[in-house]
N, C-alpha and C positions, 0 to 999 in steps of 0.2 A: 470437423465432425462434432455434432452436439452430444451432450451426455446421454440423451434419450436414444439417439441412434447407436451409440456405443453399447448401451445396455441391451437393446434389441439384437444387435449383432452377436453379443455374448450368449444370449438365450438361444439364438438360432444355431450357434456352434455347438452348444451343449446338446440340443436336440439331435443334431447330425451325428455327434459322437455316440449318443444313446442308440440310434438306429444302426450305426455301424457295429456296435458291440453285439446287438441282437442278431444281426446277420452273421457275424463271426461265430457266435455260439451255435447258431443253427447249422452253419457249414461244418463246424467241428463235429456236431452230433451225427450229421449225415455221413461224414468221412468215417466215423467210428462204426456206423451201421454197415457200411460197405466192407470195412475190414473184417467185421464179424461174419459177413456173408461169404467173403472169400475164404475164411477159415472153416467154413462148413457149419458155423453155428447158427446161421440164419438162412433159411430157404423156405420156399413154399409158405410164406407168411399168411396168405389168404386162408390156408387150412388151419393155421394156428399152431402147427406142430412142426418140429424139425428134429433131426438126429445129428449127433456129433459123437466122435469116438475119441475119448481121452487116450492119449498116447500111453499113459502108465498102465492102463487096463487092457489095451489092445482090443477093445470092443466098442459098442455103441451105447449111448444113453439118450433117453428121450428128453427133450427140452421144449418148454412152452415158449415158442418164438413170439407169439402175440403179447404175452405178459412182459417179456423182455423189452419189446418195442414200447409197450405202454409205460413201463418204468422210466425208460429213457426220455420219452415225451414229457412225463411229469417233471423230471429234473430240468429239462429244457425250459418248460413253462415257468418253473420256479426262478431260474436264472433270468429269464426275460422280465418277470415281475419285479425282481430285485433291481434290475437295471433301470426299468421304467420309474420305479419309486425313487431311486437315487437321482435320476435325471429330473424328475418332477421337483424334488427338493432343491436341486441346484438352480433350476429355472426360477422357482419362487424366490430363492435367496438373491439371485441376480436381479430380479425385478424389484425387490425391496431395496436393494443397494442402489439401483438406478434412480428410484423414486427419492431416496434420501439425498443423493447427490444433487438431483434437480431441485429439491426443496431448499437445500443449502445454498445453491447458486442463485435462486430467485430471492432468497431471504436476505442476501448480502450484496445488493447491487453495487457496481463500481461508482464511487462518487465522482461527479464531474469536477474538473479542476476549477478553482475560483477564478473570477475575472481579475482580481487583484491579489498578487502573492504577498502575504504578510511578512514582515521582517522577523526572522528567526534568530538574529544575532543578539548578543547581550545589549542591554539598554545603554551601556557606557561605550559601546563600540563606535569609534569615530572614523572608521575607514582606514585606508592605507595612505601613507605619505607619498608625496610626489605627483599627485594629480591635481592640476590647477587649470581647469578649463570649464566653460559653461556648457554643461550637457544636462538635459532634463531627466528626471526620474521616469522610468518606463517599465511596462510589463511586457516581457518577451515570451511568445509561444514557441517552444522548442520544435525544431524541424529535423528531419533525418539529416545526419551529417554535421549538425551543430556541435561545437565544443565551447567551453567557457571562454577560450581565447578568441574564437571567431566572433562570439557574441560581444565580447569586450571591445574588440577592434572595430566592429561595425558601429558600436555605440559611441566610442570616443572619436572616431573619424580616421581617415586614411593617414593623416599626418601624425598620429599618436606614436610615441616611441615604444620600443619593445618592453622597456621597464614599466611604462604606464599601462600597457596592455596586460602585462603579468600581474601588476598590482590590482587592476580593475577586475580581472578574472578571479583573483583571490577574494575580493569584496563580494562578488556575485555568489561565490560558493558559501561564504560566511553568512551572508544575509538570508540565503535560501536553505541553509542547513544541508548543503550538498557534501556528503562524506566522500564519495568517489566521483571525481570530476569526469571519469571516463564512462560513467553509467547514467547519461542523460536519456530521458525517454520522450519520444515525439509526442507532442500534445500537452506536455507539462507547462505550467505557467511559472516563470521566474521573474522576481523583482530585480530590475537592473538599477542600482543606485544612481542618483544624479550627483553632479558636482558644480561648484562655483569657481570662478577665477581666483578668488581669495582663499581657496582651500576648504570650502564648505562641503560637507558630506550629507546627501539628502536621501532619506528613506521614508517609508510609510508604515504605520502600524496597522493592526487588524481592522480598525474602524475606518481606515482610509485617511487618517490625519497625517499631515506632512511634518517631518522633523528634520531640521538642518543643524549639524554640529560642526564646530570649528576646532582645530587643534589647540587653540588657546583657552578652550572651555566655554566660548560663546555658544549660545543656543537659540534656536527659533522654533516655535510651535505654530502651526497653521491648521485650524480646524477644517475638516473636509468640505463643509458647506461655505467656507470663506467668511463666516460671520464673526469669527473671533481669532485672535492670535496673541502670541507673547514673544518678546525679545528679551534675552538676558545676556548681560556682559559682565565679566569679572572686573572688580575694581582694582585689582593688583595688590590688594592688602588682605586677602582672605575672605572678602565679602563679594557682593555683586549688586548690580543695578538691574531692575526689571521694569519693562514697560509693556502694558497690555493695551490692545487696541481692538475695536469691534464696533458694531452698529448700535449697541446699547450704550447709554451714557456711563453706566457703572463698569463697563468693560474697559474703559479708557482710564488708565492710572499709571503712576510712576511710584516705585518703592525702592528702598535700599535696605540691604542687610549688611551689617558690619561684621568684622571678624569675631566679635563677641556674641554673635547670634541675635543681636537686637534688630528689630524691624521698624522702619520709619516710612511714612508717606513723604513724597517729594512734591514741591510745588512746580510751577511751570519753568522756573529758573534753576531747578535742580537742588533747591535747599530743603533740608530735612524739616519736617513738621510732624505734629501729633495728628492722629486721625480725628476728623471733625464730625463724621457722620457714622451712623450705625453700620452702613454697608461697608465703610472703610475698615471698621474694626473686624467685621466678619471676613473681609478680604484678607487682612493680615493673619487672621486665625487660620484660614484655609491654606495659605501659603506656608505658614509655620508647620502645620500638620503634614503637608506634602513633603517638605524638606526633611522632617523627622523620619517619615516613612522611607524616603529615598536613602537616607543615611543608614537606616537599619538594614535595608536590602543590600547595600554595599558591604556592610560589616559581615553579613552572612556569607557572601561570596568570598570574602577574605578568609 
């Protein structure tokens, strides 16, 4: 039932209650008049006069029956007016409340789920250990009856072990920020991480760029449009090697960072050299700034 229908129904109920109260008050007044008539206090009202005999005096006294009837009618009208006024205010209030609810509902429409669910896990999250199989990164639309375990098993395949399914279900919850695994909603979009046979963990960021991380610290970045990418491998001494690749000539490079934080360009044979061009100097500057920003972020988390 819509908000407007609910509001109209409330107004109708209020009006019915008002009519019932008016009828009840009229009925009570009529009953009172009959009682008076039976006691001898009201009779021959058309003539406007009646007589009654108070018991304490043992005689008759003259009573104006028409005036008594008029007074009772005035009181009845006052009661009816008060009931109508209260009902009118209640209906008006109910109408305004219904309008406010409708306005609020139309002002905050439900946002349609995104086609690609962004990764909500921490940047340094490398997935769970024990999953080594080639499965692609996917976006899953939740259906009635789905659980994280059923989604994980379908993604990994029927030959996946119980331990692999449990680990993958944990990854799905972590990546999508699912706090209560038992409260999935049909229609929601979930990012289902991918994996590689050598232990790579694949996710996407909000822009749709792909990130693959390995337990040893190796890393791969692939731009959504496929025009650019980066591979980084630890050197085992506290530094790393990085290779960029792309359609533009300047995107293809090899650099090394040693344990002391020094950056070097590498030639085709992997030998260190100094930057020879301005774009190489700008490249090393950007990478240095990126690493500094990443280290600061890690320090804040600690």
